[in-house]
mmCIF file of the N, C-alpha and C atoms, coordinates in Angstrom:
data_MODEL
# 
_entry.id   MODEL 
# 
loop_
_atom_site.group_PDB 
_atom_site.id 
_atom_site.type_symbol 
_atom_site.label_atom_id 
_atom_site.label_alt_id 
_atom_site.label_comp_id 
_atom_site.label_asym_id 
_atom_site.label_entity_id 
_atom_site.label_seq_id 
_atom_site.pdbx_PDB_ins_code 
_atom_site.Cartn_x 
_atom_site.Cartn_y 
_atom_site.Cartn_z 
_atom_site.occupancy 
_atom_site.B_iso_or_equiv 
_atom_site.pdbx_formal_charge 
_atom_site.auth_seq_id 
_atom_site.auth_comp_id 
_atom_site.auth_asym_id 
_atom_site.auth_atom_id 
_atom_site.pdbx_PDB_model_num 
ATOM 1   N N  . ALA A 1 1  ? -204.784 154.168 14.636 1.00 0.00 ? 1  ALA A N  1 
ATOM 2   C CA . ALA A 1 1  ? -203.730 154.296 15.490 1.00 0.00 ? 1  ALA A CA 1 
ATOM 3   C C  . ALA A 1 1  ? -204.595 155.240 16.526 1.00 0.00 ? 1  ALA A C  1 
ATOM 4   N N  . ILE A 1 2  ? -203.970 155.095 18.021 1.00 0.00 ? 2  ILE A N  1 
ATOM 5   C CA . ILE A 1 2  ? -204.339 155.837 18.834 1.00 0.00 ? 2  ILE A CA 1 
ATOM 6   C C  . ILE A 1 2  ? -203.192 156.685 19.542 1.00 0.00 ? 2  ILE A C  1 
ATOM 7   N N  . PHE A 1 3  ? -203.231 157.954 19.691 1.00 0.00 ? 3  PHE A N  1 
ATOM 8   C CA . PHE A 1 3  ? -202.294 158.842 20.300 1.00 0.00 ? 3  PHE A CA 1 
ATOM 9   C C  . PHE A 1 3  ? -202.960 159.409 21.553 1.00 0.00 ? 3  PHE A C  1 
ATOM 10  N N  . VAL A 1 4  ? -202.435 159.283 22.663 1.00 0.00 ? 4  VAL A N  1 
ATOM 11  C CA . VAL A 1 4  ? -202.619 160.184 23.813 1.00 0.00 ? 4  VAL A CA 1 
ATOM 12  C C  . VAL A 1 4  ? -202.334 161.342 24.144 1.00 0.00 ? 4  VAL A C  1 
ATOM 13  N N  . ALA A 1 5  ? -203.209 162.214 24.452 1.00 0.00 ? 5  ALA A N  1 
ATOM 14  C CA . ALA A 1 5  ? -202.713 163.650 24.376 1.00 0.00 ? 5  ALA A CA 1 
ATOM 15  C C  . ALA A 1 5  ? -203.053 164.157 25.671 1.00 0.00 ? 5  ALA A C  1 
ATOM 16  N N  . ILE A 1 6  ? -202.078 164.548 26.829 1.00 0.00 ? 6  ILE A N  1 
ATOM 17  C CA . ILE A 1 6  ? -202.210 164.910 28.045 1.00 0.00 ? 6  ILE A CA 1 
ATOM 18  C C  . ILE A 1 6  ? -202.100 166.391 28.286 1.00 0.00 ? 6  ILE A C  1 
ATOM 19  N N  . GLY A 1 7  ? -202.800 166.727 28.530 1.00 0.00 ? 7  GLY A N  1 
ATOM 20  C CA . GLY A 1 7  ? -203.110 168.700 28.804 1.00 0.00 ? 7  GLY A CA 1 
ATOM 21  C C  . GLY A 1 7  ? -203.319 169.276 27.130 1.00 0.00 ? 7  GLY A C  1 
ATOM 22  N N  . ILE A 1 8  ? -203.462 170.394 27.532 1.00 0.00 ? 8  ILE A N  1 
ATOM 23  C CA . ILE A 1 8  ? -204.115 171.228 26.267 1.00 0.00 ? 8  ILE A CA 1 
ATOM 24  C C  . ILE A 1 8  ? -203.497 172.369 26.031 1.00 0.00 ? 8  ILE A C  1 
ATOM 25  N N  . ARG A 1 9  ? -202.662 172.835 27.295 1.00 0.00 ? 9  ARG A N  1 
ATOM 26  C CA . ARG A 1 9  ? -201.622 173.851 27.176 1.00 0.00 ? 9  ARG A CA 1 
ATOM 27  C C  . ARG A 1 9  ? -200.295 173.541 27.823 1.00 0.00 ? 9  ARG A C  1 
ATOM 28  N N  . PRO A 1 10 ? -199.232 174.045 26.955 1.00 0.00 ? 10 PRO A N  1 
ATOM 29  C CA . PRO A 1 10 ? -197.821 173.925 27.302 1.00 0.00 ? 10 PRO A CA 1 
ATOM 30  C C  . PRO A 1 10 ? -197.748 174.578 28.643 1.00 0.00 ? 10 PRO A C  1 
ATOM 31  N N  . ALA A 1 11 ? -196.924 173.956 29.564 1.00 0.00 ? 11 ALA A N  1 
ATOM 32  C CA . ALA A 1 11 ? -196.370 174.624 30.745 1.00 0.00 ? 11 ALA A CA 1 
ATOM 33  C C  . ALA A 1 11 ? -195.219 175.466 30.396 1.00 0.00 ? 11 ALA A C  1 
ATOM 34  N N  . THR A 1 12 ? -195.268 176.697 29.861 1.00 0.00 ? 12 THR A N  1 
ATOM 35  C CA . THR A 1 12 ? -193.985 177.473 29.336 1.00 0.00 ? 12 THR A CA 1 
ATOM 36  C C  . THR A 1 12 ? -194.106 178.992 30.172 1.00 0.00 ? 12 THR A C  1 
ATOM 37  N N  . ASP A 1 13 ? -194.855 178.900 31.026 1.00 0.00 ? 13 ASP A N  1 
ATOM 38  C CA . ASP A 1 13 ? -195.155 180.207 31.531 1.00 0.00 ? 13 ASP A CA 1 
ATOM 39  C C  . ASP A 1 13 ? -193.598 180.715 31.976 1.00 0.00 ? 13 ASP A C  1 
ATOM 40  N N  . ILE A 1 14 ? -192.929 179.774 32.832 1.00 0.00 ? 14 ILE A N  1 
ATOM 41  C CA . ILE A 1 14 ? -191.511 180.287 32.893 1.00 0.00 ? 14 ILE A CA 1 
ATOM 42  C C  . ILE A 1 14 ? -190.435 180.830 32.298 1.00 0.00 ? 14 ILE A C  1 
ATOM 43  N N  . VAL A 1 15 ? -190.517 180.454 30.807 1.00 0.00 ? 15 VAL A N  1 
ATOM 44  C CA . VAL A 1 15 ? -189.773 180.997 29.883 1.00 0.00 ? 15 VAL A CA 1 
ATOM 45  C C  . VAL A 1 15 ? -190.310 182.475 29.469 1.00 0.00 ? 15 VAL A C  1 
ATOM 46  N N  . ALA A 1 16 ? -191.050 183.059 29.825 1.00 0.00 ? 16 ALA A N  1 
ATOM 47  C CA . ALA A 1 16 ? -191.935 184.196 29.620 1.00 0.00 ? 16 ALA A CA 1 
ATOM 48  C C  . ALA A 1 16 ? -190.910 185.433 30.380 1.00 0.00 ? 16 ALA A C  1 
ATOM 49  N N  . GLU A 1 17 ? -190.786 184.895 31.630 1.00 0.00 ? 17 GLU A N  1 
ATOM 50  C CA . GLU A 1 17 ? -189.698 185.742 32.246 1.00 0.00 ? 17 GLU A CA 1 
ATOM 51  C C  . GLU A 1 17 ? -188.236 186.071 31.533 1.00 0.00 ? 17 GLU A C  1 
ATOM 52  N N  . LEU A 1 18 ? -187.764 185.060 30.475 1.00 0.00 ? 18 LEU A N  1 
ATOM 53  C CA . LEU A 1 18 ? -186.508 185.231 30.108 1.00 0.00 ? 18 LEU A CA 1 
ATOM 54  C C  . LEU A 1 18 ? -186.850 185.762 28.928 1.00 0.00 ? 18 LEU A C  1 
ATOM 55  N N  . GLY A 1 19 ? -188.140 186.405 28.517 1.00 0.00 ? 19 GLY A N  1 
ATOM 56  C CA . GLY A 1 19 ? -188.264 187.007 27.112 1.00 0.00 ? 19 GLY A CA 1 
ATOM 57  C C  . GLY A 1 19 ? -188.433 186.199 25.743 1.00 0.00 ? 19 GLY A C  1 
ATOM 58  N N  . VAL A 1 20 ? -188.560 184.821 26.076 1.00 0.00 ? 20 VAL A N  1 
ATOM 59  C CA . VAL A 1 20 ? -188.741 183.808 24.990 1.00 0.00 ? 20 VAL A CA 1 
ATOM 60  C C  . VAL A 1 20 ? -189.894 184.258 24.721 1.00 0.00 ? 20 VAL A C  1 
ATOM 61  N N  . GLU A 1 21 ? -189.821 183.891 23.286 1.00 0.00 ? 21 GLU A N  1 
ATOM 62  C CA . GLU A 1 21 ? -191.363 184.132 22.178 1.00 0.00 ? 21 GLU A CA 1 
ATOM 63  C C  . GLU A 1 21 ? -192.144 183.028 22.225 1.00 0.00 ? 21 GLU A C  1 
ATOM 64  N N  . ARG A 1 22 ? -193.484 183.137 22.193 1.00 0.00 ? 22 ARG A N  1 
ATOM 65  C CA . ARG A 1 22 ? -194.392 181.850 22.562 1.00 0.00 ? 22 ARG A CA 1 
ATOM 66  C C  . ARG A 1 22 ? -195.475 182.355 21.572 1.00 0.00 ? 22 ARG A C  1 
ATOM 67  N N  . ASP A 1 23 ? -196.178 181.249 20.874 1.00 0.00 ? 23 ASP A N  1 
ATOM 68  C CA . ASP A 1 23 ? -196.911 181.565 20.077 1.00 0.00 ? 23 ASP A CA 1 
ATOM 69  C C  . ASP A 1 23 ? -198.342 181.875 20.473 1.00 0.00 ? 23 ASP A C  1 
ATOM 70  N N  . GLN A 1 24 ? -199.351 181.973 20.177 1.00 0.00 ? 24 GLN A N  1 
ATOM 71  C CA . GLN A 1 24 ? -200.842 182.146 20.748 1.00 0.00 ? 24 GLN A CA 1 
ATOM 72  C C  . GLN A 1 24 ? -201.422 181.141 21.709 1.00 0.00 ? 24 GLN A C  1 
ATOM 73  N N  . PHE A 1 25 ? -200.720 179.980 21.288 1.00 0.00 ? 25 PHE A N  1 
ATOM 74  C CA . PHE A 1 25 ? -201.237 178.768 22.326 1.00 0.00 ? 25 PHE A CA 1 
ATOM 75  C C  . PHE A 1 25 ? -200.264 178.561 23.233 1.00 0.00 ? 25 PHE A C  1 
ATOM 76  N N  . GLY A 1 26 ? -199.227 179.072 23.821 1.00 0.00 ? 26 GLY A N  1 
ATOM 77  C CA . GLY A 1 26 ? -198.203 179.108 24.741 1.00 0.00 ? 26 GLY A CA 1 
ATOM 78  C C  . GLY A 1 26 ? -197.155 178.357 24.345 1.00 0.00 ? 26 GLY A C  1 
ATOM 79  N N  . TYR A 1 27 ? -196.954 177.716 22.913 1.00 0.00 ? 27 TYR A N  1 
ATOM 80  C CA . TYR A 1 27 ? -195.983 176.808 22.523 1.00 0.00 ? 27 TYR A CA 1 
ATOM 81  C C  . TYR A 1 27 ? -194.754 177.936 22.340 1.00 0.00 ? 27 TYR A C  1 
ATOM 82  N N  . ILE A 1 28 ? -193.702 177.315 22.587 1.00 0.00 ? 28 ILE A N  1 
ATOM 83  C CA . ILE A 1 28 ? -192.048 178.349 22.366 1.00 0.00 ? 28 ILE A CA 1 
ATOM 84  C C  . ILE A 1 28 ? -191.542 178.085 21.056 1.00 0.00 ? 28 ILE A C  1 
ATOM 85  N N  . LYS A 1 29 ? -191.640 179.352 20.069 1.00 0.00 ? 29 LYS A N  1 
ATOM 86  C CA . LYS A 1 29 ? -190.882 179.630 19.056 1.00 0.00 ? 29 LYS A CA 1 
ATOM 87  C C  . LYS A 1 29 ? -189.577 178.842 19.278 1.00 0.00 ? 29 LYS A C  1 
ATOM 88  N N  . VAL A 1 30 ? -189.339 178.239 17.893 1.00 0.00 ? 30 VAL A N  1 
ATOM 89  C CA . VAL A 1 30 ? -188.218 177.599 17.955 1.00 0.00 ? 30 VAL A CA 1 
ATOM 90  C C  . VAL A 1 30 ? -187.817 177.869 16.249 1.00 0.00 ? 30 VAL A C  1 
ATOM 91  N N  . ASP A 1 31 ? -186.514 177.705 15.699 1.00 0.00 ? 31 ASP A N  1 
ATOM 92  C CA . ASP A 1 31 ? -185.969 177.332 14.657 1.00 0.00 ? 31 ASP A CA 1 
ATOM 93  C C  . ASP A 1 31 ? -185.989 176.136 14.272 1.00 0.00 ? 31 ASP A C  1 
ATOM 94  N N  . LYS A 1 32 ? -185.073 175.762 13.159 1.00 0.00 ? 32 LYS A N  1 
ATOM 95  C CA . LYS A 1 32 ? -185.098 174.617 12.849 1.00 0.00 ? 32 LYS A CA 1 
ATOM 96  C C  . LYS A 1 32 ? -183.981 173.626 13.404 1.00 0.00 ? 32 LYS A C  1 
ATOM 97  N N  . GLU A 1 33 ? -183.199 174.833 14.259 1.00 0.00 ? 33 GLU A N  1 
ATOM 98  C CA . GLU A 1 33 ? -182.063 174.487 15.243 1.00 0.00 ? 33 GLU A CA 1 
ATOM 99  C C  . GLU A 1 33 ? -182.480 174.048 16.830 1.00 0.00 ? 33 GLU A C  1 
ATOM 100 N N  . GLN A 1 34 ? -183.769 174.589 17.082 1.00 0.00 ? 34 GLN A N  1 
ATOM 101 C CA . GLN A 1 34 ? -184.122 174.503 18.588 1.00 0.00 ? 34 GLN A CA 1 
ATOM 102 C C  . GLN A 1 34 ? -183.730 175.621 18.939 1.00 0.00 ? 34 GLN A C  1 
ATOM 103 N N  . ARG A 1 35 ? -183.579 176.752 18.225 1.00 0.00 ? 35 ARG A N  1 
ATOM 104 C CA . ARG A 1 35 ? -183.070 177.972 19.038 1.00 0.00 ? 35 ARG A CA 1 
ATOM 105 C C  . ARG A 1 35 ? -184.403 178.641 19.387 1.00 0.00 ? 35 ARG A C  1 
ATOM 106 N N  . THR A 1 36 ? -184.477 179.555 20.386 1.00 0.00 ? 36 THR A N  1 
ATOM 107 C CA . THR A 1 36 ? -185.317 180.548 20.668 1.00 0.00 ? 36 THR A CA 1 
ATOM 108 C C  . THR A 1 36 ? -184.917 181.860 20.386 1.00 0.00 ? 36 THR A C  1 
ATOM 109 N N  . ASN A 1 37 ? -185.625 182.741 20.281 1.00 0.00 ? 37 ASN A N  1 
ATOM 110 C CA . ASN A 1 37 ? -185.356 184.247 19.909 1.00 0.00 ? 37 ASN A CA 1 
ATOM 111 C C  . ASN A 1 37 ? -184.269 184.649 21.009 1.00 0.00 ? 37 ASN A C  1 
ATOM 112 N N  . VAL A 1 38 ? -183.983 184.224 22.132 1.00 0.00 ? 38 VAL A N  1 
ATOM 113 C CA . VAL A 1 38 ? -183.128 184.693 23.245 1.00 0.00 ? 38 VAL A CA 1 
ATOM 114 C C  . VAL A 1 38 ? -181.825 183.532 22.970 1.00 0.00 ? 38 VAL A C  1 
ATOM 115 N N  . PRO A 1 39 ? -180.777 184.296 22.762 1.00 0.00 ? 39 PRO A N  1 
ATOM 116 C CA . PRO A 1 39 ? -179.495 184.022 22.331 1.00 0.00 ? 39 PRO A CA 1 
ATOM 117 C C  . PRO A 1 39 ? -179.134 182.853 23.474 1.00 0.00 ? 39 PRO A C  1 
ATOM 118 N N  . GLY A 1 40 ? -178.967 181.629 23.479 1.00 0.00 ? 40 GLY A N  1 
ATOM 119 C CA . GLY A 1 40 ? -178.219 180.470 24.276 1.00 0.00 ? 40 GLY A CA 1 
ATOM 120 C C  . GLY A 1 40 ? -179.612 179.920 25.084 1.00 0.00 ? 40 GLY A C  1 
ATOM 121 N N  . VAL A 1 41 ? -180.722 180.112 24.696 1.00 0.00 ? 41 VAL A N  1 
ATOM 122 C CA . VAL A 1 41 ? -181.647 179.369 24.886 1.00 0.00 ? 41 VAL A CA 1 
ATOM 123 C C  . VAL A 1 41 ? -182.705 178.602 24.083 1.00 0.00 ? 41 VAL A C  1 
ATOM 124 N N  . PHE A 1 42 ? -182.513 177.122 24.094 1.00 0.00 ? 42 PHE A N  1 
ATOM 125 C CA . PHE A 1 42 ? -183.012 176.220 23.195 1.00 0.00 ? 42 PHE A CA 1 
ATOM 126 C C  . PHE A 1 42 ? -183.855 175.484 24.005 1.00 0.00 ? 42 PHE A C  1 
ATOM 127 N N  . ALA A 1 43 ? -185.055 175.378 23.194 1.00 0.00 ? 43 ALA A N  1 
ATOM 128 C CA . ALA A 1 43 ? -186.243 174.477 23.680 1.00 0.00 ? 43 ALA A CA 1 
ATOM 129 C C  . ALA A 1 43 ? -186.356 172.893 22.928 1.00 0.00 ? 43 ALA A C  1 
ATOM 130 N N  . ALA A 1 44 ? -186.972 172.119 23.414 1.00 0.00 ? 44 ALA A N  1 
ATOM 131 C CA . ALA A 1 44 ? -187.334 170.822 22.776 1.00 0.00 ? 44 ALA A CA 1 
ATOM 132 C C  . ALA A 1 44 ? -188.360 170.420 23.347 1.00 0.00 ? 44 ALA A C  1 
ATOM 133 N N  . GLY A 1 45 ? -188.871 169.551 22.633 1.00 0.00 ? 45 GLY A N  1 
ATOM 134 C CA . GLY A 1 45 ? -190.203 168.525 22.916 1.00 0.00 ? 45 GLY A CA 1 
ATOM 135 C C  . GLY A 1 45 ? -191.515 169.032 22.588 1.00 0.00 ? 45 GLY A C  1 
ATOM 136 N N  . ASP A 1 46 ? -192.349 168.700 23.452 1.00 0.00 ? 46 ASP A N  1 
ATOM 137 C CA . ASP A 1 46 ? -193.867 169.084 23.540 1.00 0.00 ? 46 ASP A CA 1 
ATOM 138 C C  . ASP A 1 46 ? -193.914 170.533 23.608 1.00 0.00 ? 46 ASP A C  1 
ATOM 139 N N  . CYS A 1 47 ? -193.225 171.316 24.192 1.00 0.00 ? 47 CYS A N  1 
ATOM 140 C CA . CYS A 1 47 ? -193.284 172.625 24.792 1.00 0.00 ? 47 CYS A CA 1 
ATOM 141 C C  . CYS A 1 47 ? -193.268 173.509 23.566 1.00 0.00 ? 47 CYS A C  1 
ATOM 142 N N  . CYS A 1 48 ? -192.538 173.204 22.538 1.00 0.00 ? 48 CYS A N  1 
ATOM 143 C CA . CYS A 1 48 ? -192.474 173.850 21.204 1.00 0.00 ? 48 CYS A CA 1 
ATOM 144 C C  . CYS A 1 48 ? -193.540 173.871 19.984 1.00 0.00 ? 48 CYS A C  1 
ATOM 145 N N  . ASN A 1 49 ? -193.222 174.898 19.347 1.00 0.00 ? 49 ASN A N  1 
ATOM 146 C CA . ASN A 1 49 ? -194.432 174.815 18.262 1.00 0.00 ? 49 ASN A CA 1 
ATOM 147 C C  . ASN A 1 49 ? -194.144 173.994 17.191 1.00 0.00 ? 49 ASN A C  1 
ATOM 148 N N  . ASN A 1 50 ? -193.058 172.760 17.111 1.00 0.00 ? 50 ASN A N  1 
ATOM 149 C CA . ASN A 1 50 ? -193.334 171.999 15.961 1.00 0.00 ? 50 ASN A CA 1 
ATOM 150 C C  . ASN A 1 50 ? -194.684 171.571 15.984 1.00 0.00 ? 50 ASN A C  1 
ATOM 151 N N  . PRO A 1 51 ? -194.923 170.953 14.767 1.00 0.00 ? 51 PRO A N  1 
ATOM 152 C CA . PRO A 1 51 ? -196.022 170.370 14.409 1.00 0.00 ? 51 PRO A CA 1 
ATOM 153 C C  . PRO A 1 51 ? -196.645 168.848 15.141 1.00 0.00 ? 51 PRO A C  1 
ATOM 154 N N  . LEU A 1 52 ? -195.392 167.705 15.425 1.00 0.00 ? 52 LEU A N  1 
ATOM 155 C CA . LEU A 1 52 ? -195.904 166.631 15.946 1.00 0.00 ? 52 LEU A CA 1 
ATOM 156 C C  . LEU A 1 52 ? -195.225 166.885 17.319 1.00 0.00 ? 52 LEU A C  1 
ATOM 157 N N  . LYS A 1 53 ? -196.139 165.898 18.088 1.00 0.00 ? 53 LYS A N  1 
ATOM 158 C CA . LYS A 1 53 ? -196.200 165.923 19.632 1.00 0.00 ? 53 LYS A CA 1 
ATOM 159 C C  . LYS A 1 53 ? -196.154 164.330 20.081 1.00 0.00 ? 53 LYS A C  1 
ATOM 160 N N  . GLN A 1 54 ? -194.647 163.984 19.846 1.00 0.00 ? 54 GLN A N  1 
ATOM 161 C CA . GLN A 1 54 ? -194.697 162.544 20.028 1.00 0.00 ? 54 GLN A CA 1 
ATOM 162 C C  . GLN A 1 54 ? -193.548 162.541 20.739 1.00 0.00 ? 54 GLN A C  1 
ATOM 163 N N  . VAL A 1 55 ? -193.507 161.223 21.349 1.00 0.00 ? 55 VAL A N  1 
ATOM 164 C CA . VAL A 1 55 ? -191.934 161.064 22.134 1.00 0.00 ? 55 VAL A CA 1 
ATOM 165 C C  . VAL A 1 55 ? -190.868 160.867 21.255 1.00 0.00 ? 55 VAL A C  1 
ATOM 166 N N  . VAL A 1 56 ? -191.155 160.155 19.961 1.00 0.00 ? 56 VAL A N  1 
ATOM 167 C CA . VAL A 1 56 ? -190.020 160.014 18.930 1.00 0.00 ? 56 VAL A CA 1 
ATOM 168 C C  . VAL A 1 56 ? -189.386 161.226 18.481 1.00 0.00 ? 56 VAL A C  1 
ATOM 169 N N  . THR A 1 57 ? -190.432 162.229 18.179 1.00 0.00 ? 57 THR A N  1 
ATOM 170 C CA . THR A 1 57 ? -190.008 163.820 17.720 1.00 0.00 ? 57 THR A CA 1 
ATOM 171 C C  . THR A 1 57 ? -189.426 164.367 18.848 1.00 0.00 ? 57 THR A C  1 
ATOM 172 N N  . ALA A 1 58 ? -189.714 164.196 20.039 1.00 0.00 ? 58 ALA A N  1 
ATOM 173 C CA . ALA A 1 58 ? -189.490 164.964 20.869 1.00 0.00 ? 58 ALA A CA 1 
ATOM 174 C C  . ALA A 1 58 ? -187.981 164.840 21.578 1.00 0.00 ? 58 ALA A C  1 
ATOM 175 N N  . CYS A 1 59 ? -187.452 163.602 21.033 1.00 0.00 ? 59 CYS A N  1 
ATOM 176 C CA . CYS A 1 59 ? -186.111 163.089 21.544 1.00 0.00 ? 59 CYS A CA 1 
ATOM 177 C C  . CYS A 1 59 ? -185.503 163.424 20.318 1.00 0.00 ? 59 CYS A C  1 
ATOM 178 N N  . GLY A 1 60 ? -185.795 163.476 18.828 1.00 0.00 ? 60 GLY A N  1 
ATOM 179 C CA . GLY A 1 60 ? -184.736 164.209 18.142 1.00 0.00 ? 60 GLY A CA 1 
ATOM 180 C C  . GLY A 1 60 ? -184.642 165.559 18.177 1.00 0.00 ? 60 GLY A C  1 
ATOM 181 N N  . ASP A 1 61 ? -185.902 166.290 18.439 1.00 0.00 ? 61 ASP A N  1 
ATOM 182 C CA . ASP A 1 61 ? -185.739 167.794 19.050 1.00 0.00 ? 61 ASP A CA 1 
ATOM 183 C C  . ASP A 1 61 ? -184.530 168.057 20.059 1.00 0.00 ? 61 ASP A C  1 
ATOM 184 N N  . GLY A 1 62 ? -184.413 166.870 21.206 1.00 0.00 ? 62 GLY A N  1 
ATOM 185 C CA . GLY A 1 62 ? -183.497 167.039 22.471 1.00 0.00 ? 62 GLY A CA 1 
ATOM 186 C C  . GLY A 1 62 ? -181.900 166.892 21.357 1.00 0.00 ? 62 GLY A C  1 
ATOM 187 N N  . ALA A 1 63 ? -181.926 165.990 20.885 1.00 0.00 ? 63 ALA A N  1 
ATOM 188 C CA . ALA A 1 63 ? -180.468 165.761 20.141 1.00 0.00 ? 63 ALA A CA 1 
ATOM 189 C C  . ALA A 1 63 ? -180.266 167.125 19.386 1.00 0.00 ? 63 ALA A C  1 
ATOM 190 N N  . ILE A 1 64 ? -181.085 167.545 18.405 1.00 0.00 ? 64 ILE A N  1 
ATOM 191 C CA . ILE A 1 64 ? -180.924 168.782 17.959 1.00 0.00 ? 64 ILE A CA 1 
ATOM 192 C C  . ILE A 1 64 ? -180.665 169.817 18.857 1.00 0.00 ? 64 ILE A C  1 
ATOM 193 N N  . ALA A 1 65 ? -180.956 170.037 19.878 1.00 0.00 ? 65 ALA A N  1 
ATOM 194 C CA . ALA A 1 65 ? -181.000 171.061 20.803 1.00 0.00 ? 65 ALA A CA 1 
ATOM 195 C C  . ALA A 1 65 ? -179.853 171.212 21.497 1.00 0.00 ? 65 ALA A C  1 
ATOM 196 N N  . ALA A 1 66 ? -179.145 169.879 21.856 1.00 0.00 ? 66 ALA A N  1 
ATOM 197 C CA . ALA A 1 66 ? -178.109 169.944 22.103 1.00 0.00 ? 66 ALA A CA 1 
ATOM 198 C C  . ALA A 1 66 ? -177.010 169.898 21.588 1.00 0.00 ? 66 ALA A C  1 
ATOM 199 N N  . TYR A 1 67 ? -177.071 169.384 20.139 1.00 0.00 ? 67 TYR A N  1 
ATOM 200 C CA . TYR A 1 67 ? -175.917 169.700 19.525 1.00 0.00 ? 67 TYR A CA 1 
ATOM 201 C C  . TYR A 1 67 ? -175.809 171.425 19.170 1.00 0.00 ? 67 TYR A C  1 
ATOM 202 N N  . SER A 1 68 ? -177.187 172.339 19.079 1.00 0.00 ? 68 SER A N  1 
ATOM 203 C CA . SER A 1 68 ? -176.933 173.507 18.798 1.00 0.00 ? 68 SER A CA 1 
ATOM 204 C C  . SER A 1 68 ? -176.358 174.071 19.961 1.00 0.00 ? 68 SER A C  1 
ATOM 205 N N  . ALA A 1 69 ? -176.674 173.904 21.291 1.00 0.00 ? 69 ALA A N  1 
ATOM 206 C CA . ALA A 1 69 ? -176.213 174.417 22.349 1.00 0.00 ? 69 ALA A CA 1 
ATOM 207 C C  . ALA A 1 69 ? -174.500 174.328 22.482 1.00 0.00 ? 69 ALA A C  1 
ATOM 208 N N  . TYR A 1 70 ? -174.195 173.123 22.133 1.00 0.00 ? 70 TYR A N  1 
ATOM 209 C CA . TYR A 1 70 ? -172.749 172.789 22.038 1.00 0.00 ? 70 TYR A CA 1 
ATOM 210 C C  . TYR A 1 70 ? -172.267 173.540 21.103 1.00 0.00 ? 70 TYR A C  1 
ATOM 211 N N  . LYS A 1 71 ? -172.919 173.904 19.997 1.00 0.00 ? 71 LYS A N  1 
ATOM 212 C CA . LYS A 1 71 ? -171.983 174.760 18.841 1.00 0.00 ? 71 LYS A CA 1 
ATOM 213 C C  . LYS A 1 71 ? -172.161 176.159 19.758 1.00 0.00 ? 71 LYS A C  1 
ATOM 214 N N  . PHE A 1 72 ? -172.955 177.021 20.215 1.00 0.00 ? 72 PHE A N  1 
ATOM 215 C CA . PHE A 1 72 ? -173.125 178.166 20.527 1.00 0.00 ? 72 PHE A CA 1 
ATOM 216 C C  . PHE A 1 72 ? -172.271 178.003 21.583 1.00 0.00 ? 72 PHE A C  1 
ATOM 217 N N  . LEU A 1 73 ? -171.878 177.009 22.409 1.00 0.00 ? 73 LEU A N  1 
ATOM 218 C CA . LEU A 1 73 ? -170.952 177.550 23.671 1.00 0.00 ? 73 LEU A CA 1 
ATOM 219 C C  . LEU A 1 73 ? -169.472 177.552 22.933 1.00 0.00 ? 73 LEU A C  1 
ATOM 220 N N  . LYS A 1 74 ? -169.481 176.375 21.846 1.00 0.00 ? 74 LYS A N  1 
ATOM 221 C CA . LYS A 1 74 ? -167.901 176.359 21.165 1.00 0.00 ? 74 LYS A CA 1 
ATOM 222 C C  . LYS A 1 74 ? -167.677 177.598 20.500 1.00 0.00 ? 74 LYS A C  1 
ATOM 223 N N  . GLU A 1 75 ? -168.426 178.339 20.338 1.00 0.00 ? 75 GLU A N  1 
ATOM 224 C CA . GLU A 1 75 ? -167.978 179.343 19.373 1.00 0.00 ? 75 GLU A CA 1 
ATOM 225 C C  . GLU A 1 75 ? -167.841 180.712 19.913 1.00 0.00 ? 75 GLU A C  1 
ATOM 226 N N  . ARG A 1 76 ? -168.193 180.444 21.474 1.00 0.00 ? 76 ARG A N  1 
ATOM 227 C CA . ARG A 1 76 ? -167.838 181.551 22.561 1.00 0.00 ? 76 ARG A CA 1 
ATOM 228 C C  . ARG A 1 76 ? -166.532 181.119 23.585 1.00 0.00 ? 76 ARG A C  1 
ATOM 229 N N  . THR A 1 77 ? -166.057 180.254 22.818 1.00 0.00 ? 77 THR A N  1 
ATOM 230 C CA . THR A 1 77 ? -164.847 180.001 23.943 1.00 0.00 ? 77 THR A CA 1 
ATOM 231 C C  . THR A 1 77 ? -163.639 179.656 23.005 1.00 0.00 ? 77 THR A C  1 
# 
């Protein structure tokens, strides 16, 4: 199997201004529901500290993040 890796550092500098925690490599720290340490901020895909960096897992991360954001907003209305 061949896996293509484009870039070695995630482009996550923009979230630093929001106070979102990143690991030593610059990946956004998320929990199993794709939540960051900042309430209401979710992340998905290759910018996260999840172990697999593939399209299929990024799609799954996105679905989880979207559902988590939905639950977050629903709890506040």
